[in-house]
GUKE-443203 format. One record per atom (N, C-alpha, C, CB): residue number from 1; residue in one letter; atom name; x, y, z. Coordinates in steps of 0.1 Angstrom, whole numbers, plus 2048, in hexadecimal, padded with zeros to 3 digits. Glycine has a CB too. Example, Ala and Ser with C-alpha at 12.3 -4.5 7.8 and 13.67 -1.06 7.14 Angstrom:
<site seq="1" type="A" atom="N" X="884" Y="7C7" Z="84E"/>
<site seq="1" type="A" atom="CA" X="87B" Y="7D3" Z="84E"/>
<site seq="1" type="A" atom="C" X="884" Y="7DF" Z="84E"/>
<site seq="1" type="A" atom="CB" X="871" Y="7D3" Z="85A"/>
<site seq="2" type="S" atom="N" X="880" Y="7EA" Z="847"/>
<site seq="2" type="S" atom="CA" X="889" Y="7F5" Z="847"/>
<site seq="2" type="S" atom="C" X="881" Y="800" Z="84F"/>
<site seq="2" type="S" atom="CB" X="88D" Y="7FA" Z="839"/>
//
This chain:
<site seq="1" type="M" atom="N" X="863" Y="6E1" Z="8C9"/>
<site seq="1" type="M" atom="CA" X="85C" Y="6D6" Z="8BC"/>
<site seq="1" type="M" atom="C" X="850" Y="6D6" Z="8C0"/>
<site seq="1" type="M" atom="CB" X="861" Y="6C4" Z="8BA"/>
<site seq="2" type="I" atom="N" X="845" Y="6D6" Z="8B3"/>
<site seq="2" type="I" atom="CA" X="838" Y="6D3" Z="8B4"/>
<site seq="2" type="I" atom="C" X="838" Y="6C7" Z="8B2"/>
<site seq="2" type="I" atom="CB" X="82F" Y="6DA" Z="8AB"/>
<site seq="3" type="R" atom="N" X="830" Y="6C4" Z="8BE"/>
<site seq="3" type="R" atom="CA" X="82B" Y="6B5" Z="8C0"/>
<site seq="3" type="R" atom="C" X="81C" Y="6B3" Z="8C3"/>
<site seq="3" type="R" atom="CB" X="833" Y="6AF" Z="8CD"/>
<site seq="4" type="I" atom="N" X="818" Y="6A5" Z="8BC"/>
<site seq="4" type="I" atom="CA" X="806" Y="6A7" Z="8BF"/>
<site seq="4" type="I" atom="C" X="808" Y="69B" Z="8CC"/>
<site seq="4" type="I" atom="CB" X="7F8" Y="6A0" Z="8AF"/>
<site seq="5" type="I" atom="N" X="7FE" Y="6A4" Z="8D2"/>
<site seq="5" type="I" atom="CA" X="7FD" Y="697" Z="8E0"/>
<site seq="5" type="I" atom="C" X="7F1" Y="68F" Z="8DF"/>
<site seq="5" type="I" atom="CB" X="7FA" Y="69F" Z="8F1"/>
<site seq="6" type="S" atom="N" X="7E7" Y="694" Z="8D8"/>
<site seq="6" type="S" atom="CA" X="7D9" Y="68C" Z="8D6"/>
<site seq="6" type="S" atom="C" X="7D3" Y="68D" Z="8CA"/>
<site seq="6" type="S" atom="CB" X="7CF" Y="68E" Z="8DE"/>
<site seq="7" type="A" atom="N" X="7CC" Y="684" Z="8C6"/>
<site seq="7" type="A" atom="CA" X="7C5" Y="682" Z="8B8"/>
<site seq="7" type="A" atom="C" X="7BB" Y="678" Z="8B9"/>
<site seq="7" type="A" atom="CB" X="7CE" Y="67D" Z="8AC"/>
<site seq="8" type="E" atom="N" X="7B0" Y="67E" Z="8B4"/>
<site seq="8" type="E" atom="CA" X="7A2" Y="676" Z="8B6"/>
<site seq="8" type="E" atom="C" X="79D" Y="674" Z="8A7"/>
<site seq="8" type="E" atom="CB" X="795" Y="67F" Z="8BE"/>
<site seq="9" type="P" atom="N" X="797" Y="66E" Z="8A3"/>
<site seq="9" type="P" atom="CA" X="795" Y="66B" Z="894"/>
<site seq="9" type="P" atom="C" X="786" Y="66E" Z="893"/>
<site seq="9" type="P" atom="CB" X="797" Y="65A" Z="88E"/>
<site seq="10" type="L" atom="N" X="780" Y="677" Z="888"/>
<site seq="10" type="L" atom="CA" X="775" Y="67A" Z="889"/>
<site seq="10" type="L" atom="C" X="76E" Y="67A" Z="87C"/>
<site seq="10" type="L" atom="CB" X="776" Y="686" Z="88F"/>
<site seq="11" type="P" atom="N" X="762" Y="67C" Z="879"/>
<site seq="11" type="P" atom="CA" X="75B" Y="679" Z="86C"/>
<site seq="11" type="P" atom="C" X="761" Y="682" Z="85E"/>
<site seq="11" type="P" atom="CB" X="74C" Y="67C" Z="86E"/>
<site seq="12" type="Q" atom="N" X="760" Y="67D" Z="855"/>
<site seq="12" type="Q" atom="CA" X="767" Y="681" Z="848"/>
<site seq="12" type="Q" atom="C" X="774" Y="683" Z="848"/>
<site seq="12" type="Q" atom="CB" X="763" Y="68D" Z="843"/>
<site seq="13" type="Y" atom="N" X="77C" Y="67A" Z="850"/>
<site seq="13" type="Y" atom="CA" X="78B" Y="676" Z="84D"/>
<site seq="13" type="Y" atom="C" X="792" Y="686" Z="852"/>
<site seq="13" type="Y" atom="CB" X="78F" Y="671" Z="839"/>
<site seq="14" type="R" atom="N" X="78D" Y="689" Z="85F"/>
<site seq="14" type="R" atom="CA" X="792" Y="695" Z="865"/>
<site seq="14" type="R" atom="C" X="79B" Y="68E" Z="876"/>
<site seq="14" type="R" atom="CB" X="782" Y="6A1" Z="868"/>
<site seq="15" type="L" atom="N" X="7A3" Y="696" Z="87A"/>
<site seq="15" type="L" atom="CA" X="7A6" Y="693" Z="886"/>
<site seq="15" type="L" atom="C" X="7A5" Y="69F" Z="891"/>
<site seq="15" type="L" atom="CB" X="7B3" Y="68D" Z="885"/>
<site seq="16" type="K" atom="N" X="7A1" Y="69C" Z="89C"/>
<site seq="16" type="K" atom="CA" X="79F" Y="6A9" Z="8A7"/>
<site seq="16" type="K" atom="C" X="7B2" Y="6A5" Z="8AB"/>
<site seq="16" type="K" atom="CB" X="78E" Y="6A6" Z="8B9"/>
<site seq="17" type="V" atom="N" X="7BA" Y="6AE" Z="8AC"/>
<site seq="17" type="V" atom="CA" X="7C6" Y="6AE" Z="8AD"/>
<site seq="17" type="V" atom="C" X="7CB" Y="6B8" Z="8B9"/>
<site seq="17" type="V" atom="CB" X="7CB" Y="6B0" Z="8A0"/>
<site seq="18" type="T" atom="N" X="7D2" Y="6B7" Z="8C6"/>
<site seq="18" type="T" atom="CA" X="7D5" Y="6C0" Z="8CC"/>
<site seq="18" type="T" atom="C" X="7E6" Y="6C1" Z="8CA"/>
<site seq="18" type="T" atom="CB" X="7D0" Y="6BE" Z="8DA"/>
<site seq="19" type="F" atom="N" X="7EC" Y="6CB" Z="8CB"/>
<site seq="19" type="F" atom="CA" X="7FD" Y="6CB" Z="8CC"/>
<site seq="19" type="F" atom="C" X="7FF" Y="6D0" Z="8D7"/>
<site seq="19" type="F" atom="CB" X="804" Y="6D5" Z="8C2"/>
<site seq="20" type="N" atom="N" X="80E" Y="6CE" Z="8DB"/>
<site seq="20" type="N" atom="CA" X="813" Y="6CF" Z="8E5"/>
<site seq="20" type="N" atom="C" X="814" Y="6DD" Z="8EB"/>
<site seq="20" type="N" atom="CB" X="81B" Y="6CA" Z="8E3"/>
<site seq="21" type="D" atom="N" X="812" Y="6E7" Z="8E3"/>
<site seq="21" type="D" atom="CA" X="810" Y="6F7" Z="8E8"/>
<site seq="21" type="D" atom="C" X="803" Y="6F8" Z="8EA"/>
<site seq="21" type="D" atom="CB" X="814" Y="704" Z="8DE"/>
<site seq="22" type="G" atom="N" X="7F8" Y="6F0" Z="8EC"/>
<site seq="22" type="G" atom="CA" X="7EB" Y="6F3" Z="8EE"/>
<site seq="22" type="G" atom="C" X="7E1" Y="6F8" Z="8E2"/>
<site seq="22" type="G" atom="CB" X="7EB" Y="6FC" Z="8F9"/>
<site seq="23" type="V" atom="N" X="7E5" Y="6F6" Z="8D4"/>
<site seq="23" type="V" atom="CA" X="7DE" Y="6FB" Z="8CC"/>
<site seq="23" type="V" atom="C" X="7D7" Y="6EB" Z="8C7"/>
<site seq="23" type="V" atom="CB" X="7E7" Y="706" Z="8C0"/>
<site seq="24" type="S" atom="N" X="7C8" Y="6EE" Z="8C2"/>
<site seq="24" type="S" atom="CA" X="7C2" Y="6E0" Z="8C4"/>
<site seq="24" type="S" atom="C" X="7B6" Y="6E5" Z="8B7"/>
<site seq="24" type="S" atom="CB" X="7BA" Y="6DC" Z="8D8"/>
<site seq="25" type="G" atom="N" X="7B3" Y="6DB" Z="8AF"/>
<site seq="25" type="G" atom="CA" X="7AA" Y="6DF" Z="8A5"/>
<site seq="25" type="G" atom="C" X="7A9" Y="6D2" Z="89D"/>
<site seq="25" type="G" atom="CB" X="7AF" Y="6ED" Z="89C"/>
<site seq="26" type="I" atom="N" X="7A2" Y="6D6" Z="890"/>
<site seq="26" type="I" atom="CA" X="79E" Y="6CB" Z="889"/>
<site seq="26" type="I" atom="C" X="7A7" Y="6CB" Z="87C"/>
<site seq="26" type="I" atom="CB" X="78F" Y="6CB" Z="887"/>
<site seq="27" type="F" atom="N" X="7AF" Y="6BD" Z="878"/>
<site seq="27" type="F" atom="CA" X="7B8" Y="6BB" Z="86C"/>
<site seq="27" type="F" atom="C" X="7B0" Y="6B5" Z="862"/>
<site seq="27" type="F" atom="CB" X="7C4" Y="6B3" Z="86E"/>
<site seq="28" type="P" atom="N" X="7AC" Y="6B9" Z="857"/>
<site seq="28" type="P" atom="CA" X="7A7" Y="6AF" Z="84C"/>
<site seq="28" type="P" atom="C" X="7B2" Y="6A8" Z="846"/>
<site seq="28" type="P" atom="CB" X="79E" Y="6B6" Z="840"/>
<site seq="29" type="V" atom="N" X="7B1" Y="69B" Z="847"/>
<site seq="29" type="V" atom="CA" X="7BD" Y="693" Z="83F"/>
<site seq="29" type="V" atom="C" X="7BF" Y="68F" Z="833"/>
<site seq="29" type="V" atom="CB" X="7BE" Y="689" Z="843"/>
<site seq="30" type="E" atom="N" X="7AF" Y="691" Z="82A"/>
<site seq="30" type="E" atom="CA" X="7AE" Y="691" Z="81E"/>
<site seq="30" type="E" atom="C" X="7B5" Y="684" Z="816"/>
<site seq="30" type="E" atom="CB" X="7B3" Y="69E" Z="81A"/>
<site seq="31" type="P" atom="N" X="7B3" Y="677" Z="81C"/>
<site seq="31" type="P" atom="CA" X="7BB" Y="66D" Z="814"/>
<site seq="31" type="P" atom="C" X="7BB" Y="66C" Z="805"/>
<site seq="31" type="P" atom="CB" X="7B7" Y="660" Z="819"/>
<site seq="32" type="E" atom="N" X="7AE" Y="670" Z="801"/>
<site seq="32" type="E" atom="CA" X="7AE" Y="66F" Z="7F1"/>
<site seq="32" type="E" atom="C" X="7B6" Y="679" Z="7EA"/>
<site seq="32" type="E" atom="CB" X="7A0" Y="66F" Z="7EB"/>
<site seq="33" type="R" atom="N" X="7B6" Y="686" Z="7F0"/>
<site seq="33" type="R" atom="CA" X="7BE" Y="68E" Z="7E9"/>
<site seq="33" type="R" atom="C" X="7CD" Y="68E" Z="7ED"/>
<site seq="33" type="R" atom="CB" X="7BA" Y="69B" Z="7EC"/>
<site seq="34" type="R" atom="N" X="7D0" Y="687" Z="7F8"/>
<site seq="34" type="R" atom="CA" X="7DF" Y="681" Z="7F7"/>
<site seq="34" type="R" atom="C" X="7E4" Y="677" Z="7F0"/>
<site seq="34" type="R" atom="CB" X="7E3" Y="67E" Z="801"/>
<site seq="35" type="G" atom="N" X="7D8" Y="66C" Z="7EC"/>
<site seq="35" type="G" atom="CA" X="7DC" Y="660" Z="7E5"/>
<site seq="35" type="G" atom="C" X="7E6" Y="658" Z="7EB"/>
<site seq="35" type="G" atom="CB" X="7E2" Y="664" Z="7D8"/>
<site seq="36" type="G" atom="N" X="7EC" Y="64D" Z="7E4"/>
<site seq="36" type="G" atom="CA" X="7F6" Y="646" Z="7E7"/>
<site seq="36" type="G" atom="C" X="7F1" Y="63C" Z="7F3"/>
<site seq="36" type="G" atom="CB" X="801" Y="64F" Z="7EB"/>
<site seq="37" type="V" atom="N" X="7F8" Y="63B" Z="7FC"/>
<site seq="37" type="V" atom="CA" X="7F8" Y="633" Z="809"/>
<site seq="37" type="V" atom="C" X="7EA" Y="639" Z="815"/>
<site seq="37" type="V" atom="CB" X="809" Y="636" Z="811"/>
<site seq="38" type="F" atom="N" X="7EB" Y="647" Z="810"/>
<site seq="38" type="F" atom="CA" X="7DD" Y="64C" Z="81A"/>
<site seq="38" type="F" atom="C" X="7D0" Y="647" Z="816"/>
<site seq="38" type="F" atom="CB" X="7DA" Y="65C" Z="81A"/>
<site seq="39" type="L" atom="N" X="7D0" Y="640" Z="808"/>
<site seq="39" type="L" atom="CA" X="7C2" Y="63B" Z="802"/>
<site seq="39" type="L" atom="C" X="7BE" Y="632" Z="80D"/>
<site seq="39" type="L" atom="CB" X="7C4" Y="631" Z="7F2"/>
<site seq="40" type="K" atom="N" X="7C6" Y="629" Z="816"/>
<site seq="40" type="K" atom="CA" X="7C4" Y="61F" Z="81F"/>
<site seq="40" type="K" atom="C" X="7BB" Y="624" Z="828"/>
<site seq="40" type="K" atom="CB" X="7D0" Y="61B" Z="825"/>
<site seq="41" type="L" atom="N" X="7BD" Y="635" Z="82A"/>
<site seq="41" type="L" atom="CA" X="7B4" Y="63A" Z="837"/>
<site seq="41" type="L" atom="C" X="7A7" Y="63A" Z="831"/>
<site seq="41" type="L" atom="CB" X="7B8" Y="64C" Z="83D"/>
<site seq="42" type="L" atom="N" X="7A1" Y="635" Z="828"/>
<site seq="42" type="L" atom="CA" X="794" Y="637" Z="820"/>
<site seq="42" type="L" atom="C" X="78D" Y="62F" Z="829"/>
<site seq="42" type="L" atom="CB" X="794" Y="631" Z="810"/>
<site seq="43" type="D" atom="N" X="795" Y="624" Z="82E"/>
<site seq="43" type="D" atom="CA" X="790" Y="617" Z="838"/>
<site seq="43" type="D" atom="C" X="78C" Y="61E" Z="846"/>
<site seq="43" type="D" atom="CB" X="79D" Y="609" Z="83B"/>
<site seq="44" type="A" atom="N" X="780" Y="621" Z="84A"/>
<site seq="44" type="A" atom="CA" X="77C" Y="623" Z="857"/>
<site seq="44" type="A" atom="C" X="785" Y="61F" Z="861"/>
<site seq="44" type="A" atom="CB" X="770" Y="61E" Z="859"/>
<site seq="45" type="K" atom="N" X="785" Y="612" Z="860"/>
<site seq="45" type="K" atom="CA" X="78C" Y="609" Z="86D"/>
<site seq="45" type="K" atom="C" X="79B" Y="60D" Z="86C"/>
<site seq="45" type="K" atom="CB" X="78B" Y="5F7" Z="86B"/>
<site seq="46" type="I" atom="N" X="7A4" Y="611" Z="861"/>
<site seq="46" type="I" atom="CA" X="7AF" Y="614" Z="861"/>
<site seq="46" type="I" atom="C" X="7B0" Y="623" Z="864"/>
<site seq="46" type="I" atom="CB" X="7B4" Y="611" Z="856"/>
<site seq="47" type="F" atom="N" X="7A9" Y="62D" Z="861"/>
<site seq="47" type="F" atom="CA" X="7A6" Y="638" Z="861"/>
<site seq="47" type="F" atom="C" X="7A6" Y="63A" Z="874"/>
<site seq="47" type="F" atom="CB" X="799" Y="63B" Z="857"/>
<site seq="48" type="N" atom="N" X="79B" Y="633" Z="87A"/>
<site seq="48" type="N" atom="CA" X="799" Y="635" Z="88A"/>
<site seq="48" type="N" atom="C" X="7A3" Y="62E" Z="88F"/>
<site seq="48" type="N" atom="CB" X="78A" Y="630" Z="890"/>
<site seq="49" type="A" atom="N" X="7AD" Y="628" Z="889"/>
<site seq="49" type="A" atom="CA" X="7BC" Y="620" Z="893"/>
<site seq="49" type="A" atom="C" X="7C5" Y="62A" Z="894"/>
<site seq="49" type="A" atom="CB" X="7C6" Y="610" Z="88B"/>
<site seq="50" type="V" atom="N" X="7C1" Y="639" Z="893"/>
<site seq="50" type="V" atom="CA" X="7CC" Y="644" Z="892"/>
<site seq="50" type="V" atom="C" X="7D0" Y="643" Z="8A4"/>
<site seq="50" type="V" atom="CB" X="7C5" Y="657" Z="88A"/>
<site seq="51" type="T" atom="N" X="7DF" Y="647" Z="8A1"/>
<site seq="51" type="T" atom="CA" X="7E4" Y="647" Z="8B1"/>
<site seq="51" type="T" atom="C" X="7EE" Y="651" Z="8AD"/>
<site seq="51" type="T" atom="CB" X="7EA" Y="637" Z="8BA"/>
<site seq="52" type="V" atom="N" X="7F6" Y="658" Z="8BA"/>
<site seq="52" type="V" atom="CA" X="7FE" Y="661" Z="8BD"/>
<site seq="52" type="V" atom="C" X="80F" Y="659" Z="8BF"/>
<site seq="52" type="V" atom="CB" X="7F6" Y="668" Z="8CA"/>
<site seq="53" type="N" atom="N" X="817" Y="65B" Z="8B6"/>
<site seq="53" type="N" atom="CA" X="825" Y="653" Z="8B7"/>
<site seq="53" type="N" atom="C" X="82A" Y="65E" Z="8C3"/>
<site seq="53" type="N" atom="CB" X="830" Y="651" Z="8A6"/>
<site seq="54" type="P" atom="N" X="82C" Y="655" Z="8CE"/>
<site seq="54" type="P" atom="CA" X="832" Y="65E" Z="8DA"/>
<site seq="54" type="P" atom="C" X="841" Y="663" Z="8D6"/>
<site seq="54" type="P" atom="CB" X="833" Y="654" Z="8E9"/>
<site seq="55" type="D" atom="N" X="84A" Y="65D" Z="8CD"/>
<site seq="55" type="D" atom="CA" X="858" Y="662" Z="8CD"/>
<site seq="55" type="D" atom="C" X="857" Y="66A" Z="8C4"/>
<site seq="55" type="D" atom="CB" X="862" Y="659" Z="8CB"/>
<site seq="56" type="F" atom="N" X="84E" Y="66E" Z="8B8"/>
<site seq="56" type="F" atom="CA" X="84E" Y="676" Z="8AE"/>
<site seq="56" type="F" atom="C" X="843" Y="682" Z="8AF"/>
<site seq="56" type="F" atom="CB" X="84B" Y="66D" Z="8A3"/>
<site seq="57" type="G" atom="N" X="838" Y="681" Z="8B6"/>
<site seq="57" type="G" atom="CA" X="830" Y="687" Z="8BB"/>
<site seq="57" type="G" atom="C" X="827" Y="68B" Z="8AB"/>
<site seq="57" type="G" atom="CB" X="836" Y="692" Z="8C5"/>
<site seq="58" type="C" atom="N" X="826" Y="680" Z="8A2"/>
<site seq="58" type="C" atom="CA" X="81F" Y="67F" Z="899"/>
<site seq="58" type="C" atom="C" X="813" Y="679" Z="89A"/>
<site seq="58" type="C" atom="CB" X="826" Y="67A" Z="891"/>
<site seq="59" type="V" atom="N" X="80A" Y="678" Z="890"/>
<site seq="59" type="V" atom="CA" X="7FE" Y="66E" Z="88F"/>
<site seq="59" type="V" atom="C" X="802" Y="663" Z="885"/>
<site seq="59" type="V" atom="CB" X="7F0" Y="676" Z="889"/>
<site seq="60" type="E" atom="N" X="7FC" Y="657" Z="88A"/>
<site seq="60" type="E" atom="CA" X="804" Y="64A" Z="87E"/>
<site seq="60" type="E" atom="C" X="7F4" Y="640" Z="881"/>
<site seq="60" type="E" atom="CB" X="81A" Y="63D" Z="888"/>
<site seq="61" type="W" atom="N" X="7F5" Y="638" Z="876"/>
<site seq="61" type="W" atom="CA" X="7EE" Y="62F" Z="874"/>
<site seq="61" type="W" atom="C" X="7F4" Y="624" Z="870"/>
<site seq="61" type="W" atom="CB" X="7E7" Y="632" Z="86D"/>
<site seq="62" type="P" atom="N" X="7EA" Y="619" Z="873"/>
<site seq="62" type="P" atom="CA" X="7F4" Y="60B" Z="871"/>
<site seq="62" type="P" atom="C" X="7F9" Y="60A" Z="85F"/>
<site seq="62" type="P" atom="CB" X="7E8" Y="5F9" Z="875"/>
<site seq="63" type="G" atom="N" X="803" Y="603" Z="85E"/>
<site seq="63" type="G" atom="CA" X="809" Y="602" Z="850"/>
<site seq="63" type="G" atom="C" X="813" Y="610" Z="84F"/>
<site seq="63" type="G" atom="CB" X="7FC" Y="603" Z="844"/>
<site seq="64" type="G" atom="N" X="817" Y="615" Z="857"/>
<site seq="64" type="G" atom="CA" X="821" Y="61E" Z="856"/>
<site seq="64" type="G" atom="C" X="81D" Y="62C" Z="851"/>
<site seq="64" type="G" atom="CB" X="829" Y="619" Z="84E"/>
<site seq="65" type="I" atom="N" X="811" Y="62F" Z="852"/>
<site seq="65" type="I" atom="CA" X="80A" Y="63D" Z="84A"/>
<site seq="65" type="I" atom="C" X="80D" Y="646" Z="857"/>
<site seq="65" type="I" atom="CB" X="7F5" Y="63B" Z="846"/>
<site seq="66" type="D" atom="N" X="812" Y="651" Z="852"/>
<site seq="66" type="D" atom="CA" X="814" Y="65C" Z="85D"/>
<site seq="66" type="D" atom="C" X="810" Y="668" Z="857"/>
<site seq="66" type="D" atom="CB" X="822" Y="65D" Z="863"/>
<site seq="67" type="L" atom="N" X="80F" Y="674" Z="860"/>
<site seq="67" type="L" atom="CA" X="810" Y="684" Z="85B"/>
<site seq="67" type="L" atom="C" X="81B" Y="68C" Z="866"/>
<site seq="67" type="L" atom="CB" X="7FE" Y="68B" Z="85B"/>
<site seq="68" type="C" atom="N" X="820" Y="693" Z="85F"/>
<site seq="68" type="C" atom="CA" X="829" Y="69E" Z="864"/>
<site seq="68" type="C" atom="C" X="821" Y="6A6" Z="86E"/>
<site seq="68" type="C" atom="CB" X="82E" Y="6A9" Z="857"/>
<site seq="69" type="P" atom="N" X="825" Y="6A7" Z="879"/>
<site seq="69" type="P" atom="CA" X="81D" Y="6B2" Z="883"/>
<site seq="69" type="P" atom="C" X="821" Y="6C0" Z="87E"/>
<site seq="69" type="P" atom="CB" X="822" Y="6B0" Z="893"/>
<site seq="70" type="D" atom="N" X="82A" Y="6C2" Z="87B"/>
<site seq="70" type="D" atom="CA" X="830" Y="6D1" Z="876"/>
<site seq="70" type="D" atom="C" X="824" Y="6D6" Z="86A"/>
<site seq="70" type="D" atom="CB" X="843" Y="6CF" Z="86E"/>
<site seq="71" type="T" atom="N" X="824" Y="6CC" Z="862"/>
<site seq="71" type="T" atom="CA" X="81D" Y="6CF" Z="857"/>
<site seq="71" type="T" atom="C" X="80D" Y="6D0" Z="85C"/>
<site seq="71" type="T" atom="CB" X="820" Y="6C4" Z="84B"/>
<site seq="72" type="M" atom="N" X="80B" Y="6C8" Z="862"/>
<site seq="72" type="M" atom="CA" X="7FB" Y="6CB" Z="86A"/>
<site seq="72" type="M" atom="C" X="7F8" Y="6D7" Z="870"/>
<site seq="72" type="M" atom="CB" X="7F8" Y="6C3" Z="875"/>
<site seq="73" type="Y" atom="N" X="804" Y="6D8" Z="877"/>
<site seq="73" type="Y" atom="CA" X="801" Y="6E6" Z="881"/>
<site seq="73" type="Y" atom="C" X="802" Y="6F3" Z="877"/>
<site seq="73" type="Y" atom="CB" X="80E" Y="6E8" Z="88E"/>
<site seq="74" type="Q" atom="N" X="808" Y="6F3" Z="86E"/>
<site seq="74" type="Q" atom="CA" X="808" Y="6FC" Z="864"/>
<site seq="74" type="Q" atom="C" X="7FA" Y="6FF" Z="85C"/>
<site seq="74" type="Q" atom="CB" X="813" Y="6F5" Z="85A"/>
<site seq="75" type="V" atom="N" X="7F7" Y="6F3" Z="858"/>
<site seq="75" type="V" atom="CA" X="7E9" Y="6F3" Z="851"/>
<site seq="75" type="V" atom="C" X="7DE" Y="6F7" Z="85B"/>
<site seq="75" type="V" atom="CB" X="7E6" Y="6E5" Z="84B"/>
<site seq="76" type="M" atom="N" X="7DC" Y="6F3" Z="86A"/>
<site seq="76" type="M" atom="CA" X="7D2" Y="6F7" Z="874"/>
<site seq="76" type="M" atom="C" X="7D4" Y="705" Z="875"/>
<site seq="76" type="M" atom="CB" X="7D4" Y="6EF" Z="881"/>
<site seq="77" type="T" atom="N" X="7DF" Y="70C" Z="876"/>
<site seq="77" type="T" atom="CA" X="7E0" Y="717" Z="87D"/>
<site seq="77" type="T" atom="C" X="7E7" Y="723" Z="874"/>
<site seq="77" type="T" atom="CB" X="7E7" Y="713" Z="889"/>
<site seq="78" type="G" atom="N" X="7EC" Y="721" Z="868"/>
<site seq="78" type="G" atom="CA" X="7F5" Y="72A" Z="85D"/>
<site seq="78" type="G" atom="C" X="7FE" Y="72C" Z="860"/>
<site seq="78" type="G" atom="CB" X="7F1" Y="735" Z="858"/>
<site seq="79" type="A" atom="N" X="805" Y="72A" Z="870"/>
<site seq="79" type="A" atom="CA" X="810" Y="72D" Z="874"/>
<site seq="79" type="A" atom="C" X="81A" Y="721" Z="86E"/>
<site seq="79" type="A" atom="CB" X="810" Y="730" Z="883"/>
<site seq="80" type="E" atom="N" X="829" Y="727" Z="869"/>
<site seq="80" type="E" atom="CA" X="831" Y="71F" Z="866"/>
<site seq="80" type="E" atom="C" X="839" Y="71D" Z="873"/>
<site seq="80" type="E" atom="CB" X="838" Y="724" Z="85A"/>
<site seq="81" type="V" atom="N" X="83E" Y="710" Z="872"/>
<site seq="81" type="V" atom="CA" X="844" Y="70C" Z="87F"/>
<site seq="81" type="V" atom="C" X="854" Y="70B" Z="87B"/>
<site seq="81" type="V" atom="CB" X="83C" Y="6FD" Z="884"/>
<site seq="82" type="R" atom="N" X="85C" Y="712" Z="885"/>
<site seq="82" type="R" atom="CA" X="869" Y="710" Z="883"/>
<site seq="82" type="R" atom="C" X="871" Y="705" Z="88A"/>
<site seq="82" type="R" atom="CB" X="86F" Y="71C" Z="885"/>
<site seq="83" type="A" atom="N" X="87A" Y="703" Z="883"/>
<site seq="83" type="A" atom="CA" X="882" Y="6F6" Z="887"/>
<site seq="83" type="A" atom="C" X="88B" Y="6F8" Z="892"/>
<site seq="83" type="A" atom="CB" X="88A" Y="6EF" Z="87C"/>
<site seq="84" type="E" atom="N" X="88A" Y="6F0" Z="89C"/>
<site seq="84" type="E" atom="CA" X="894" Y="6F4" Z="8A6"/>
<site seq="84" type="E" atom="C" X="8A3" Y="6F0" Z="8A3"/>
<site seq="84" type="E" atom="CB" X="88F" Y="6EF" Z="8B3"/>
<site seq="85" type="L" atom="N" X="8AC" Y="6F7" Z="8A6"/>
<site seq="85" type="L" atom="CA" X="8BB" Y="6F6" Z="8A2"/>
<site seq="85" type="L" atom="C" X="8BE" Y="6E8" Z="8A6"/>
<site seq="85" type="L" atom="CB" X="8C6" Y="700" Z="8A8"/>
<site seq="86" type="H" atom="N" X="8BE" Y="6E4" Z="8B3"/>
<site seq="86" type="H" atom="CA" X="8C2" Y="6D8" Z="8B8"/>
<site seq="86" type="H" atom="C" X="8B9" Y="6CC" Z="8B6"/>
<site seq="86" type="H" atom="CB" X="8C4" Y="6DA" Z="8C5"/>
<site seq="87" type="A" atom="N" X="8B1" Y="6CC" Z="8B2"/>
<site seq="87" type="A" atom="CA" X="8A8" Y="6C0" Z="8A9"/>
<site seq="87" type="A" atom="C" X="8B1" Y="6B7" Z="8A5"/>
<site seq="87" type="A" atom="CB" X="89F" Y="6C6" Z="89A"/>
<site seq="88" type="P" atom="N" X="8B1" Y="6A8" Z="8A4"/>
<site seq="88" type="P" atom="CA" X="8B9" Y="69D" Z="89F"/>
<site seq="88" type="P" atom="C" X="8B7" Y="6A1" Z="892"/>
<site seq="88" type="P" atom="CB" X="8B5" Y="68F" Z="8A1"/>
<site seq="89" type="M" atom="N" X="8AC" Y="6A4" Z="88A"/>
<site seq="89" type="M" atom="CA" X="8B0" Y="6A4" Z="87A"/>
<site seq="89" type="M" atom="C" X="8B4" Y="6B2" Z="878"/>
<site seq="89" type="M" atom="CB" X="8A2" Y="6A1" Z="871"/>
<site seq="90" type="A" atom="N" X="8B6" Y="6BA" Z="880"/>
<site seq="90" type="A" atom="CA" X="8BD" Y="6C7" Z="878"/>
<site seq="90" type="A" atom="C" X="8CB" Y="6C4" Z="87C"/>
<site seq="90" type="A" atom="CB" X="8B8" Y="6D7" Z="87C"/>
<site seq="91" type="L" atom="N" X="8CD" Y="6BD" Z="888"/>
<site seq="91" type="L" atom="CA" X="8DD" Y="6B8" Z="888"/>
<site seq="91" type="L" atom="C" X="8E3" Y="6AF" Z="87D"/>
<site seq="91" type="L" atom="CB" X="8DF" Y="6AF" Z="894"/>
<site seq="92" type="R" atom="N" X="8DA" Y="6A7" Z="87A"/>
<site seq="92" type="R" atom="CA" X="8DE" Y="69F" Z="86D"/>
<site seq="92" type="R" atom="C" X="8DF" Y="6A8" Z="85F"/>
<site seq="92" type="R" atom="CB" X="8D2" Y="692" Z="86B"/>
<site seq="93" type="E" atom="N" X="8D5" Y="6B2" Z="860"/>
<site seq="93" type="E" atom="CA" X="8D9" Y="6B9" Z="851"/>
<site seq="93" type="E" atom="C" X="8E4" Y="6C0" Z="850"/>
<site seq="93" type="E" atom="CB" X="8CF" Y="6C2" Z="84D"/>
<site seq="94" type="E" atom="N" X="8E7" Y="6C8" Z="85E"/>
<site seq="94" type="E" atom="CA" X="8F2" Y="6D0" Z="85E"/>
<site seq="94" type="E" atom="C" X="901" Y="6C8" Z="858"/>
<site seq="94" type="E" atom="CB" X="8F4" Y="6D5" Z="86D"/>
<site seq="95" type="K" atom="N" X="903" Y="6B9" Z="85F"/>
<site seq="95" type="K" atom="CA" X="90D" Y="6B3" Z="85A"/>
<site seq="95" type="K" atom="C" X="90F" Y="6B0" Z="84B"/>
<site seq="95" type="K" atom="CB" X="90D" Y="6A8" Z="860"/>
<site seq="96" type="K" atom="N" X="902" Y="6AF" Z="843"/>
<site seq="96" type="K" atom="CA" X="901" Y="6AC" Z="833"/>
<site seq="96" type="K" atom="C" X="90A" Y="6B8" Z="82F"/>
<site seq="96" type="K" atom="CB" X="8F0" Y="6AD" Z="82C"/>
<site seq="97" type="K" atom="N" X="909" Y="6C5" Z="833"/>
<site seq="97" type="K" atom="CA" X="90A" Y="6D0" Z="82D"/>
<site seq="97" type="K" atom="C" X="91C" Y="6D1" Z="82C"/>
<site seq="97" type="K" atom="CB" X="902" Y="6DB" Z="835"/>
<site seq="98" type="P" atom="N" X="921" Y="6D2" Z="821"/>
<site seq="98" type="P" atom="CA" X="931" Y="6D4" Z="81E"/>
<site seq="98" type="P" atom="C" X="937" Y="6E2" Z="826"/>
<site seq="98" type="P" atom="CB" X="935" Y="6D5" Z="80C"/>
//
């Protein structure tokens, strides 16, 4: 399962991130393009308050703003992330199917 282990805010609403498989690089957050709650990140004080959630391995900001590590990984590497069969979310989705 892809997880972010570190994230550092950079100028121009970018993050320097490192994933648990050793991949690292720069991710453009683009709050203006995302709109909605992400517009709060245009405030440098909020954007710079980024943290890594240790339970989910995602980046997050105050106010419940977060980004999916799988999506970030795919944007940065071009590689599609395969879901693990035994991940809690995968198990819940299997139960929903008839």
